[in-house]
Structures are given as structure tokens and as C-alpha cells.
C-alpha positions in Angstrom: 0.0 0.0 0.0 1.3 3.5 -0.9 2.2 5.8 2.0 2.6 8.8 -0.3 -0.8 10.3 0.6 0.0 10.2 4.3 2.4 13.1 4.2 1.4 16.5 2.8 3.5 19.6 2.4 2.9 23.3 2.4 5.7 25.1 0.6 6.4 28.8 0.5 9.0 30.2 -1.8 10.3 33.8 -2.3 11.5 35.4 -5.5 15.0 35.7 -4.1 15.1 31.9 -3.8 14.2 31.1 -0.2 12.1 28.0 0.5 10.1 27.2 3.6 8.5 23.8 3.7 6.1 22.4 6.4 5.1 18.8 6.3 2.0 17.3 7.8 0.9 13.7 8.4 -2.6 14.5 7.3 -4.3 16.2 4.3 -4.0 19.9 4.3 -6.7 21.7 6.3 -7.2 25.3 7.3 -5.5 24.5 10.6 -2.4 23.4 8.7 -2.4 26.4 6.5 -2.7 28.8 9.4 0.1 27.0 11.3 2.3 27.2 8.3 1.5 30.9 7.6 2.3 31.9 11.2 5.6 30.0 11.1 6.7 31.4 7.7 5.8 34.9 8.7 8.0 34.6 11.8 10.9 33.1 9.7 10.7 35.7 6.9 10.1 38.6 9.3 8.1 40.8 6.9 4.4 40.9 5.7 3.7 38.3 3.1 1.9 38.4 -0.2 0.4 34.9 -0.4 -0.4 33.6 -3.8 -2.7 30.6 -3.7 -4.3 28.1 -6.0 -7.9 27.1 -5.3 -7.2 24.4 -2.6 -10.3 24.1 -0.4 -8.2 24.8 2.7 -7.2 28.2 1.3 -10.9 29.1 0.7 -12.6 27.6 3.7 -14.1 30.2 6.0 -11.5 29.7 8.8 -8.5 30.7 6.6 -9.9 33.9 5.1 -11.1 34.9 8.6 -7.5 34.4 9.9 -6.1 36.5 7.0 -8.6 39.2 7.6 -7.8 39.4 11.3 -4.1 39.7 10.5 -4.3 42.1 7.5 -1.1 43.8 8.5 0.8 40.5 8.0 -0.8 38.9 5.0 -2.3 39.9 1.6 -3.7 37.2 -0.6 -3.9 36.8 -4.4 -5.4 33.8 -6.1 -4.2 32.1 -9.2 -6.7 31.2 -11.9 -8.6 27.9 -11.3 -6.0 25.7 -13.1 -2.8 27.4 -13.9 0.2 25.4 -12.7 2.4 27.1 -15.3 1.8 30.4 -13.4 2.8 28.9 -10.0 6.6 28.6 -9.5 5.9 26.5 -6.4 4.4 23.8 -8.7 7.9 23.4 -10.2 9.3 22.9 -6.8 6.8 20.1 -6.1 7.4 18.5 -9.5 11.2 18.4 -8.9 10.8 16.9 -5.4 8.2 14.3 -6.7 10.6 13.3 -9.5 13.4 12.8 -6.9 11.1 10.6 -4.9 9.5 8.7 -7.8 11.3 5.4 -7.2 11.5 5.6 -3.4 9.8 2.9 -1.5 9.6 4.2 2.1 8.7 1.5 4.5 6.7 3.7 6.9 5.1 7.1 7.2 8.1 8.2 9.2 10.4 7.3 6.4 8.3 9.1 3.9 8.2 12.2 6.1 12.1 12.1 6.3 12.4 11.7 2.6 10.1 14.7 1.8 12.0 16.8 4.3 15.3 15.7 2.8 14.3 16.5 -0.8 12.9 19.9 0.0 16.0 20.5 2.0 18.1 19.8 -1.1 16.1 22.2 -3.1 16.4 24.8 -0.4 20.2 24.7 -0.9 19.8 25.8 -4.5 18.1 29.2 -4.4 19.1 29.9 -8.0 16.7 27.1 -9.1 13.8 28.7 -7.3 14.6 32.1 -8.9 14.5 30.3 -12.3 11.1 28.9 -11.4 9.8 32.5 -11.0 11.4 33.5 -14.3 10.0 30.4 -16.0 6.5 31.4 -14.8 7.1 34.8 -16.4 7.0 36.6 -13.0 9.2 39.6 -12.5 9.7 41.1 -9.1 11.2 44.5 -8.6 14.6 44.5 -6.8 15.3 40.8 -7.4 18.2 39.9 -9.7 
């Protein structure tokens, strides 16, 4: 039986190549999204523009209520309904999934460690993340 669905990740990337990944042993819920947002906000130290796809956990009432109550910390923009080519984070996920394609983790713990390791590898290559933004056609002022 596949354990791949037993670990979910929330990934935040910045145009200057930083990556923040949070892994959960459940499907992504509003609780997970809010926990990740708080952590990423603390790590980055500045207000965030959060660009989301149409995941239910992004749109459920709890998440927008949290964002509204912390408007000084978060602004939200939504991608079109299906536009993975506009989302540089999708390229991060694809790269990690390719690296894990032939892995056969024996447990959920092993899968969790593998996901953390692969996102950790990508984190050490900020130039790739910058290229993902460029590939999506996104230009951010002040970023080389």
C-alpha cells in the first residue's frame, strides 16, 4: 500500500530563492495552512503576499477569517482555477516528486524524512527557485 498520501507539504518560496516547507501527516486543512502561515511569517520577518491556488483549505471560512484578522501581516492573491504554469511552487513540487519517484519508504516516518530531505536539497539551490519564478514569467522589482 502506498504511503505517499499520508504526508502533505505546504511550501512557501520567495522570488529571491528562499524556500520554507512544512510537512503534515494528514491532508492539508485550514489548521495546517494557518500554522504554516504563522511559522513562515516569523521566519521571513516581513508581511507576506500569499499567492494561492484554489485548494479548499485556502478558501474555507476559517482561513480567510484568519487572514482578515491579520491584514497587517498577509495579503492574498489567487491564481486562476487551473494554472500550474503560473505557479513557481508547482515546479518545486514536481522536482521533489521526481526525486522521490522510485522511493519505497517503509513507513510514514520514512516518507516524512524523505520529503524533508528532498525539500532541504532544493532549499540549498536558491538559483533554481529564482529560475522557477522567471519560467512562470514573473518579474519582481529588486530581485536579480
